[in-house]
Biopython code that builds the backbone (N, CA, C, O; Angstrom):
import numpy as np
from Bio.PDB.StructureBuilder import StructureBuilder

atoms = [
    (1, "MET", "N", (-15.718, 26.519, -4.745)),
    (1, "MET", "CA", (-15.964, 24.953, -4.201)),
    (1, "MET", "C", (-16.521, 25.316, -2.415)),
    (1, "MET", "O", (-16.151, 26.176, -1.615)),
    (2, "THR", "N", (-17.339, 24.435, -2.343)),
    (2, "THR", "CA", (-17.724, 24.202, -0.761)),
    (2, "THR", "C", (-16.900, 23.602, -0.061)),
    (2, "THR", "O", (-15.924, 23.084, -0.605)),
    (3, "SER", "N", (-17.066, 23.533, 1.157)),
    (3, "SER", "CA", (-15.794, 22.820, 2.127)),
    (3, "SER", "C", (-16.292, 21.359, 1.778)),
    (3, "SER", "O", (-15.422, 20.509, 1.587)),
    (4, "LEU", "N", (-17.651, 20.995, 1.677)),
    (4, "LEU", "CA", (-18.077, 19.679, 1.418)),
    (4, "LEU", "C", (-17.333, 18.885, -0.230)),
    (4, "LEU", "O", (-16.751, 17.804, -0.314)),
    (5, "ALA", "N", (-17.559, 19.638, -1.073)),
    (5, "ALA", "CA", (-16.748, 19.153, -2.128)),
    (5, "ALA", "C", (-15.149, 19.430, -2.046)),
    (5, "ALA", "O", (-14.405, 18.889, -2.864)),
    (6, "LEU", "N", (-14.653, 20.271, -1.056)),
    (6, "LEU", "CA", (-13.068, 19.610, -0.823)),
    (6, "LEU", "C", (-12.894, 18.611, 0.093)),
    (6, "LEU", "O", (-11.793, 18.060, 0.109)),
    (7, "GLY", "N", (-13.748, 18.252, 0.867)),
    (7, "GLY", "CA", (-13.755, 17.072, 1.565)),
    (7, "GLY", "C", (-13.743, 15.895, 0.855)),
    (7, "GLY", "O", (-12.877, 15.039, 1.039)),
    (8, "TYR", "N", (-14.706, 15.774, -0.006)),
    (8, "TYR", "CA", (-14.785, 14.686, -1.017)),
    (8, "TYR", "C", (-13.604, 14.436, -1.933)),
    (8, "TYR", "O", (-13.105, 13.344, -2.203)),
    (9, "LEU", "N", (-13.145, 15.962, -2.482)),
    (9, "LEU", "CA", (-11.747, 15.775, -3.093)),
    (9, "LEU", "C", (-10.554, 15.250, -2.542)),
    (9, "LEU", "O", (-9.815, 14.467, -3.138)),
    (10, "ALA", "N", (-10.364, 15.711, -1.337)),
    (10, "ALA", "CA", (-9.556, 15.385, -0.388)),
    (10, "ALA", "C", (-9.611, 13.712, -0.059)),
    (10, "ALA", "O", (-8.553, 13.083, -0.103)),
    (11, "ALA", "N", (-10.502, 13.228, 0.172)),
    (11, "ALA", "CA", (-10.644, 11.904, 0.395)),
    (11, "ALA", "C", (-9.946, 11.215, -0.929)),
    (11, "ALA", "O", (-8.869, 10.619, -0.955)),
    (12, "GLY", "N", (-10.817, 11.448, -1.979)),
    (12, "GLY", "CA", (-10.403, 10.831, -3.427)),
    (12, "GLY", "C", (-8.975, 10.920, -3.713)),
    (12, "GLY", "O", (-8.406, 9.912, -4.132)),
    (13, "LEU", "N", (-8.267, 12.106, -3.523)),
    (13, "LEU", "CA", (-6.955, 12.056, -3.598)),
    (13, "LEU", "C", (-6.154, 11.396, -2.699)),
    (13, "LEU", "O", (-5.128, 10.833, -3.079)),
    (14, "GLY", "N", (-6.495, 11.400, -1.579)),
    (14, "GLY", "CA", (-5.854, 10.601, -0.538)),
    (14, "GLY", "C", (-5.995, 9.145, -0.614)),
    (14, "GLY", "O", (-4.933, 8.545, -0.452)),
    (15, "ALA", "N", (-6.904, 8.512, -0.793)),
    (15, "ALA", "CA", (-7.245, 7.156, -1.448)),
    (15, "ALA", "C", (-6.467, 6.674, -2.561)),
    (15, "ALA", "O", (-5.684, 5.726, -2.492)),
    (16, "GLY", "N", (-6.711, 7.366, -3.597)),
    (16, "GLY", "CA", (-5.802, 7.368, -4.707)),
    (16, "GLY", "C", (-4.115, 7.309, -4.905)),
    (16, "GLY", "O", (-3.385, 6.642, -5.638)),
    (17, "MET", "N", (-3.866, 8.386, -3.835)),
    (17, "MET", "CA", (-2.347, 8.130, -3.455)),
    (17, "MET", "C", (-1.944, 7.152, -2.787)),
    (17, "MET", "O", (-0.877, 6.633, -3.114)),
    (18, "SER", "N", (-2.594, 6.706, -1.817)),
    (18, "SER", "CA", (-2.374, 5.402, -0.883)),
    (18, "SER", "C", (-2.211, 4.194, -1.729)),
    (18, "SER", "O", (-1.297, 3.376, -1.625)),
    (19, "VAL", "N", (-3.199, 4.169, -2.583)),
    (19, "VAL", "CA", (-3.256, 2.759, -3.833)),
    (19, "VAL", "C", (-1.967, 2.777, -4.586)),
    (19, "VAL", "O", (-1.169, 1.840, -4.543)),
    (20, "ILE", "N", (-1.783, 3.889, -5.291)),
    (20, "ILE", "CA", (-0.728, 4.393, -5.956)),
    (20, "ILE", "C", (0.561, 3.775, -5.292)),
    (20, "ILE", "O", (1.207, 2.852, -5.787)),
    (21, "GLY", "N", (0.868, 4.463, -4.006)),
    (21, "GLY", "CA", (1.829, 4.187, -3.034)),
    (21, "GLY", "C", (2.110, 2.739, -2.732)),
    (21, "GLY", "O", (3.247, 2.288, -2.598)),
    (22, "VAL", "N", (0.996, 2.037, -2.633)),
    (22, "VAL", "CA", (1.267, 0.328, -2.077)),
    (22, "VAL", "C", (1.100, -0.207, -3.734)),
    (22, "VAL", "O", (1.179, -1.431, -3.844)),
    (23, "GLY", "N", (0.975, 0.229, -4.473)),
    (23, "GLY", "CA", (1.111, -0.597, -5.827)),
    (23, "GLY", "C", (2.790, -0.548, -5.955)),
    (23, "GLY", "O", (3.444, -1.584, -6.074)),
    (24, "LEU", "N", (3.384, 0.749, -5.915)),
    (24, "LEU", "CA", (4.814, 0.962, -6.224)),
    (24, "LEU", "C", (5.569, 0.035, -4.908)),
    (24, "LEU", "O", (6.411, -0.795, -5.250)),
    (25, "GLY", "N", (5.313, 0.163, -3.687)),
    (25, "GLY", "CA", (5.903, -0.500, -2.854)),
    (25, "GLY", "C", (5.913, -2.063, -2.709)),
    (25, "GLY", "O", (6.832, -2.695, -2.187)),
    (26, "ILE", "N", (4.704, -2.634, -3.269)),
    (26, "ILE", "CA", (4.790, -4.071, -3.234)),
    (26, "ILE", "C", (5.478, -4.555, -4.409)),
    (26, "ILE", "O", (6.039, -5.651, -4.417)),
    (27, "GLY", "N", (5.449, -3.638, -5.576)),
    (27, "GLY", "CA", (6.134, -4.150, -6.824)),
    (27, "GLY", "C", (7.671, -3.896, -6.637)),
    (27, "GLY", "O", (8.525, -4.600, -7.175)),
    (28, "LYS", "N", (7.883, -3.063, -6.005)),
    (28, "LYS", "CA", (9.447, -3.143, -5.590)),
    (28, "LYS", "C", (9.937, -4.076, -4.626)),
    (28, "LYS", "O", (11.112, -4.440, -4.570)),
    (29, "LEU", "N", (8.948, -4.491, -3.804)),
    (29, "LEU", "CA", (9.357, -5.486, -2.835)),
    (29, "LEU", "C", (9.475, -6.676, -3.305)),
    (29, "LEU", "O", (10.348, -7.445, -2.905)),
    (30, "ALA", "N", (8.424, -7.043, -4.412)),
    (30, "ALA", "CA", (8.639, -8.443, -5.324)),
    (30, "ALA", "C", (9.709, -8.527, -5.907)),
    (30, "ALA", "O", (10.352, -9.576, -5.950)),
    (31, "ALA", "N", (10.141, -7.243, -6.546)),
    (31, "ALA", "CA", (11.379, -7.301, -7.447)),
    (31, "ALA", "C", (12.800, -7.708, -6.887)),
    (31, "ALA", "O", (13.769, -8.291, -7.374)),
    (32, "ALA", "N", (12.458, -7.052, -5.439)),
    (32, "ALA", "CA", (13.812, -7.052, -4.747)),
    (32, "ALA", "C", (13.928, -8.841, -4.175)),
    (32, "ALA", "O", (14.922, -9.563, -4.257)),
    (33, "ALA", "N", (12.620, -9.178, -3.629)),
    (33, "ALA", "CA", (12.509, -10.736, -3.363)),
    (33, "ALA", "C", (12.856, -11.471, -4.485)),
    (33, "ALA", "O", (13.641, -12.372, -4.190)),
    (34, "LEU", "N", (12.552, -11.426, -5.729)),
    (34, "LEU", "CA", (13.154, -12.256, -6.944)),
    (34, "LEU", "C", (14.155, -12.246, -7.321)),
    (34, "LEU", "O", (14.684, -13.227, -7.842)),
    (35, "GLU", "N", (14.863, -10.798, -7.118)),
    (35, "GLU", "CA", (16.270, -10.579, -7.308)),
    (35, "GLU", "C", (17.012, -11.567, -6.337)),
    (35, "GLU", "O", (17.782, -12.438, -6.742)),
    (36, "GLY", "N", (16.685, -11.333, -4.922)),
    (36, "GLY", "CA", (17.322, -12.173, -3.856)),
    (36, "GLY", "C", (17.252, -13.720, -4.069)),
    (36, "GLY", "O", (18.252, -14.425, -3.934)),
    (37, "SER", "N", (16.177, -14.153, -4.366)),
    (37, "SER", "CA", (16.092, -15.589, -4.765)),
    (37, "SER", "C", (16.689, -15.918, -5.931)),
    (37, "SER", "O", (16.870, -17.114, -6.163)),
    (38, "ALA", "N", (17.024, -15.126, -6.691)),
    (38, "ALA", "CA", (17.876, -15.547, -7.823)),
    (38, "ALA", "C", (19.154, -15.572, -7.426)),
    (38, "ALA", "O", (19.899, -16.389, -7.968)),
    (39, "ARG", "N", (19.561, -14.879, -6.622)),
    (39, "ARG", "CA", (21.071, -14.488, -6.202)),
    (39, "ARG", "C", (21.337, -16.170, -5.112)),
    (39, "ARG", "O", (22.230, -17.018, -5.099)),
    (40, "GLN", "N", (20.264, -16.020, -4.468)),
    (40, "GLN", "CA", (20.410, -17.291, -3.346)),
    (40, "GLN", "C", (19.322, -18.221, -3.193)),
    (40, "GLN", "O", (18.497, -18.261, -2.281)),
    (41, "PRO", "N", (19.423, -18.943, -4.174)),
    (41, "PRO", "CA", (18.237, -20.252, -4.257)),
    (41, "PRO", "C", (17.848, -20.850, -3.284)),
    (41, "PRO", "O", (16.686, -21.224, -3.128)),
    (42, "THR", "N", (18.931, -21.052, -2.357)),
    (42, "THR", "CA", (18.762, -22.100, -0.961)),
    (42, "THR", "C", (17.911, -21.005, -0.090)),
    (42, "THR", "O", (17.304, -21.443, 0.887)),
    (43, "ALA", "N", (17.837, -19.695, -0.366)),
    (43, "ALA", "CA", (17.146, -19.016, 0.716)),
    (43, "ALA", "C", (15.957, -18.321, 0.235)),
    (43, "ALA", "O", (15.598, -17.198, 0.587)),
    (44, "ALA", "N", (15.338, -19.147, -0.661)),
    (44, "ALA", "CA", (14.219, -18.788, -1.339)),
    (44, "ALA", "C", (12.780, -18.602, -0.508)),
    (44, "ALA", "O", (11.861, -17.809, -0.709)),
    (45, "ALA", "N", (12.955, -19.708, 0.570)),
    (45, "ALA", "CA", (11.700, -19.901, 1.248)),
    (45, "ALA", "C", (11.747, -18.895, 2.265)),
    (45, "ALA", "O", (10.678, -18.376, 2.590)),
    (46, "ASP", "N", (12.708, -18.566, 2.770)),
    (46, "ASP", "CA", (12.807, -17.593, 3.696)),
    (46, "ASP", "C", (12.736, -16.122, 3.483)),
    (46, "ASP", "O", (12.499, -15.374, 4.431)),
    (47, "ILE", "N", (12.951, -15.635, 2.167)),
    (47, "ILE", "CA", (12.889, -14.432, 1.125)),
    (47, "ILE", "C", (11.416, -14.500, 1.027)),
    (47, "ILE", "O", (10.780, -13.573, 1.530)),
    (48, "ARG", "N", (10.788, -15.464, 0.452)),
    (48, "ARG", "CA", (9.417, -15.523, 0.127)),
    (48, "ARG", "C", (8.505, -15.172, 1.303)),
    (48, "ARG", "O", (7.592, -14.368, 1.112)),
    (49, "THR", "N", (8.769, -15.949, 3.003)),
    (49, "THR", "CA", (8.184, -15.518, 3.880)),
    (49, "THR", "C", (8.223, -14.125, 4.186)),
    (49, "THR", "O", (7.223, -13.457, 4.450)),
    (50, "SER", "N", (9.515, -13.653, 4.142)),
    (50, "SER", "CA", (9.555, -12.107, 4.478)),
    (50, "SER", "C", (8.896, -11.334, 3.656)),
    (50, "SER", "O", (8.183, -10.372, 3.942)),
    (51, "MET", "N", (9.177, -11.826, 2.496)),
    (51, "MET", "CA", (8.334, -10.963, 1.240)),
    (51, "MET", "C", (6.616, -10.746, 1.853)),
    (51, "MET", "O", (6.053, -9.700, 2.176)),
    (52, "ILE", "N", (6.199, -11.881, 1.854)),
    (52, "ILE", "CA", (4.428, -11.887, 2.079)),
    (52, "ILE", "C", (4.308, -10.949, 3.349)),
    (52, "ILE", "O", (3.651, -9.916, 3.222)),
    (53, "ILE", "N", (4.963, -11.272, 4.692)),
    (53, "ILE", "CA", (5.001, -10.544, 5.994)),
    (53, "ILE", "C", (4.786, -9.043, 5.587)),
    (53, "ILE", "O", (3.822, -8.357, 5.928)),
    (54, "ALA", "N", (5.982, -8.590, 4.694)),
    (54, "ALA", "CA", (6.032, -7.085, 4.707)),
    (54, "ALA", "C", (5.079, -6.481, 3.754)),
    (54, "ALA", "O", (4.762, -5.299, 3.886)),
    (55, "ALA", "N", (4.489, -7.382, 2.582)),
    (55, "ALA", "CA", (3.399, -7.107, 1.764)),
    (55, "ALA", "C", (2.082, -6.920, 2.617)),
    (55, "ALA", "O", (1.428, -5.878, 2.581)),
    (56, "ALA", "N", (1.762, -7.973, 3.356)),
    (56, "ALA", "CA", (0.943, -7.678, 4.357)),
    (56, "ALA", "C", (0.905, -6.436, 5.245)),
    (56, "ALA", "O", (-0.164, -5.860, 5.443)),
    (57, "LEU", "N", (2.009, -6.028, 5.764)),
    (57, "LEU", "CA", (2.063, -4.832, 6.501)),
    (57, "LEU", "C", (1.630, -3.687, 5.663)),
    (57, "LEU", "O", (0.665, -2.957, 5.891)),
    (58, "ILE", "N", (2.451, -3.616, 4.675)),
    (58, "ILE", "CA", (2.058, -2.368, 3.639)),
    (58, "ILE", "C", (0.598, -2.310, 3.306)),
    (58, "ILE", "O", (-0.006, -1.237, 3.309)),
    (59, "GLU", "N", (-0.068, -3.632, 2.973)),
    (59, "GLU", "CA", (-1.405, -3.614, 2.642)),
    (59, "GLU", "C", (-2.299, -3.104, 3.819)),
    (59, "GLU", "O", (-3.269, -2.384, 3.581)),
    (60, "GLY", "N", (-1.914, -3.542, 5.301)),
    (60, "GLY", "CA", (-2.850, -3.121, 6.479)),
    (60, "GLY", "C", (-2.846, -1.608, 6.679)),
    (60, "GLY", "O", (-3.923, -1.131, 7.035)),
    (61, "ALA", "N", (-1.915, -0.847, 6.526)),
    (61, "ALA", "CA", (-1.192, 0.263, 6.219)),
    (61, "ALA", "C", (-1.883, 1.175, 5.408)),
    (61, "ALA", "O", (-2.222, 2.310, 5.742)),
    (62, "THR", "N", (-2.134, 0.470, 4.008)),
    (62, "THR", "CA", (-3.201, 1.240, 2.981)),
    (62, "THR", "C", (-4.465, 1.272, 3.526)),
    (62, "THR", "O", (-5.114, 2.313, 3.630)),
    (63, "LEU", "N", (-4.985, -0.197, 4.005)),
    (63, "LEU", "CA", (-6.578, -0.121, 4.474)),
    (63, "LEU", "C", (-6.714, 1.026, 5.469)),
    (63, "LEU", "O", (-7.634, 1.843, 5.459)),
    (64, "PHE", "N", (-5.747, 0.999, 6.285)),
    (64, "PHE", "CA", (-5.881, 2.111, 7.264)),
    (64, "PHE", "C", (-5.957, 3.501, 6.878)),
    (64, "PHE", "O", (-6.715, 4.254, 7.489)),
    (65, "ALA", "N", (-5.110, 3.988, 5.744)),
    (65, "ALA", "CA", (-5.216, 5.127, 5.230)),
    (65, "ALA", "C", (-6.615, 5.329, 4.257)),
    (65, "ALA", "O", (-7.113, 6.442, 4.092)),
    (66, "ILE", "N", (-7.145, 4.137, 3.666)),
    (66, "ILE", "CA", (-8.100, 4.383, 3.131)),
    (66, "ILE", "C", (-9.504, 4.732, 4.057)),
    (66, "ILE", "O", (-10.261, 5.695, 3.935)),
    (67, "VAL", "N", (-9.555, 3.842, 4.814)),
    (67, "VAL", "CA", (-10.803, 4.153, 6.054)),
    (67, "VAL", "C", (-10.457, 5.346, 6.469)),
    (67, "VAL", "O", (-11.489, 5.979, 6.696)),
    (68, "VAL", "N", (-9.286, 6.124, 6.735)),
    (68, "VAL", "CA", (-9.460, 7.768, 7.156)),
    (68, "VAL", "C", (-10.121, 8.444, 6.137)),
    (68, "VAL", "O", (-10.985, 9.300, 6.326)),
    (69, "CYS", "N", (-9.667, 8.016, 4.928)),
    (69, "CYS", "CA", (-10.113, 8.972, 3.739)),
    (69, "CYS", "C", (-11.863, 8.899, 3.596)),
    (69, "CYS", "O", (-12.534, 9.876, 3.263)),
    (70, "LEU", "N", (-12.406, 7.615, 3.899)),
    (70, "LEU", "CA", (-13.550, 7.382, 3.930)),
    (70, "LEU", "C", (-14.499, 8.009, 4.914)),
    (70, "LEU", "O", (-15.624, 8.466, 4.710)),
    (71, "LEU", "N", (-13.749, 7.924, 6.114)),
    (71, "LEU", "CA", (-14.231, 8.698, 7.457)),
    (71, "LEU", "C", (-14.092, 10.269, 6.925)),
    (71, "LEU", "O", (-14.961, 11.036, 7.337)),
    (72, "LEU", "N", (-13.284, 10.696, 6.228)),
    (72, "LEU", "CA", (-13.093, 12.221, 5.953)),
    (72, "LEU", "C", (-14.392, 12.665, 5.044)),
    (72, "LEU", "O", (-14.935, 13.758, 5.207)),
    (73, "ALA", "N", (-14.829, 11.703, 4.073)),
    (73, "ALA", "CA", (-15.755, 12.022, 3.079)),
    (73, "ALA", "C", (-16.866, 11.876, 3.955)),
    (73, "ALA", "O", (-17.703, 12.756, 3.754)),
    (74, "ILE", "N", (-17.151, 11.116, 4.808)),
    (74, "ILE", "CA", (-18.344, 10.529, 5.502)),
    (74, "ILE", "C", (-18.718, 11.789, 6.255)),
    (74, "ILE", "O", (-19.874, 12.203, 6.173)),
    (75, "ASN", "N", (-17.623, 12.559, 7.137)),
    (75, "ASN", "CA", (-17.916, 13.358, 8.166)),
    (75, "ASN", "C", (-18.050, 14.849, 7.727)),
    (75, "ASN", "O", (-18.470, 15.731, 8.476)),
    (76, "LYS", "N", (-17.551, 15.089, 6.117)),
    (76, "LYS", "CA", (-17.848, 16.313, 5.930)),
    (76, "LYS", "C", (-19.124, 17.016, 5.278)),
    (76, "LYS", "O", (-19.183, 18.244, 5.208)),
]
sb = StructureBuilder()
sb.init_structure("model")
sb.init_model(0)
sb.init_chain("A")
sb.init_seg("    ")
for serial, (resi, resn, name, xyz) in enumerate(atoms, 1):
    if name == "N":
        sb.init_residue(resn, " ", resi, " ")
    sb.init_atom(name, np.array(xyz, "f"), 0.0, 1.0, " ", f" {name:<3s}", serial, name[0])
structure = sb.get_structure()
């Protein structure tokens, strides 16, 4: 394999792993938020707000990882 093909392979694997990681992370976050809301219904609004903020931070980090992978693929 040439270094060009390895660059594309690395970019694809990196982007795929970051998307899988964000899916698992947000799924776990949502499960914990729902469980917390079920245990403490009066705090559901605060829990939901914290969950949305955390999910946005996770997605932002994932977008950064995908951009880095795309740059890796373009520059190779």
